[in-house]
C-alpha positions in Angstrom: -48.2 -43.7 87.5 -44.7 -43.3 86.2 -42.8 -45.6 83.8 -39.5 -47.2 84.8 -36.9 -49.1 82.9 -35.3 -52.1 84.5 -31.9 -52.9 82.8 -30.7 -56.4 83.5 -26.9 -56.5 83.9 -24.9 -59.7 84.1 -21.2 -60.5 84.2 -19.9 -61.6 80.9 -18.7 -65.0 82.3 -22.3 -65.7 83.6 -23.7 -64.9 80.1 -21.1 -67.3 78.5 -21.8 -70.1 81.0 -25.6 -69.7 80.3 -24.8 -70.6 76.7 -23.2 -73.8 77.8 -26.3 -75.1 79.7 -28.2 -78.1 78.5 -31.5 -77.5 76.8 -33.3 -78.7 79.9 -31.4 -76.3 82.2 -32.1 -73.4 79.7 -35.8 -74.2 79.9 -35.7 -74.1 83.7 -34.1 -70.6 83.5 -36.6 -69.4 80.9 -39.5 -70.6 83.2 -38.1 -68.6 86.1 -38.1 -65.5 83.9 -41.6 -66.2 82.6 -42.9 -66.7 86.1 -41.4 -63.4 87.4 -42.5 -61.5 84.3 -46.0 -63.1 84.5 -46.3 -61.9 88.1 -45.7 -58.3 87.1 -47.9 -58.6 84.0 -50.7 -60.0 86.2 -50.6 -56.8 88.3 -51.1 -54.8 85.1 -47.7 -53.1 85.5 -45.7 -54.5 82.6 -45.4 -52.4 79.5 -42.7 -54.3 77.5 -39.8 -56.6 78.1 -37.1 -58.0 75.7 -33.9 -60.0 75.9 -30.9 -58.7 74.0 -28.3 -60.5 71.9 -24.8 -60.4 73.3 -23.4 -58.9 70.2 -24.1 -55.7 68.3 -22.4 -52.5 67.2 -21.6 -49.3 69.1 -21.6 -45.9 67.3 -19.5 -43.2 69.1 -18.8 -39.5 68.7 -19.4 -36.9 66.0 -17.3 -39.0 63.6 -19.8 -41.9 64.1 -17.0 -44.4 64.8 -18.5 -48.0 64.7 -17.0 -50.7 66.9 -18.0 -54.3 67.4 -20.0 -55.3 70.4 -22.0 -53.3 73.0 -18.9 -53.4 75.1 -15.2 -53.1 74.5 -13.5 -53.5 77.8 -16.4 -54.0 80.2 -17.0 -56.9 82.5 -20.8 -56.7 82.3 -23.4 -56.7 79.7 -27.0 -55.7 79.5 -28.9 -58.9 78.7 -32.3 -57.3 78.5 -34.8 -54.8 79.8 -38.3 -54.2 81.0 -40.5 -51.2 80.9 -43.1 -51.1 83.7 -45.4 -48.8 85.5 -45.2 -48.0 89.2 -46.4 -45.4 91.6 -42.8 -44.7 92.8 -39.2 -45.5 92.3 -39.4 -47.5 95.5 -42.2 -49.7 94.1 -40.3 -50.3 90.9 -37.3 -51.4 93.0 -39.5 -53.8 95.0 -40.9 -55.2 91.7 -37.3 -55.9 90.6 -36.4 -57.9 93.6 -37.8 -61.2 92.3 -35.8 -61.0 89.1 -33.9 -64.2 88.2 -30.8 -62.3 87.3 -29.9 -62.2 91.0 -29.5 -66.0 91.0 -26.3 -65.4 88.9 -25.1 -62.5 90.9 -26.4 -60.0 88.3 -27.9 -56.7 89.0 -30.9 -54.6 87.9 -30.6 -50.9 87.2 -34.0 -49.2 87.9 -34.4 -45.8 86.2 -37.5 -43.6 85.8 -38.4 -42.7 82.2 -38.2 -39.0 81.7 -40.9 -37.4 79.6 -40.5 -34.0 77.9 -43.4 -31.7 77.0 
């Protein structure tokens, strides 16, 4: 089996509107994620998953220039990731299809993890 990373991309306005939801609505969204993640975990395929804060720092170039935010001019943000195991890229893509990020017109980037010997 190979390992794959799923990066959860969402539009910045969607991320901002999520912050405006009522506590009850946020709980509903969390439950959707927990159910989807739980389904993958129940198959023994989940390795790790985490949500990311919207803010951070970016370090660039040989001069190590530090800027605020994981984005400067982008319209999307990575809100989290999952590492999972699958027999193929196609299987990893299929596992991604139940992701709740699609409900807010987000996208999932699926990439195989490359190992070096």
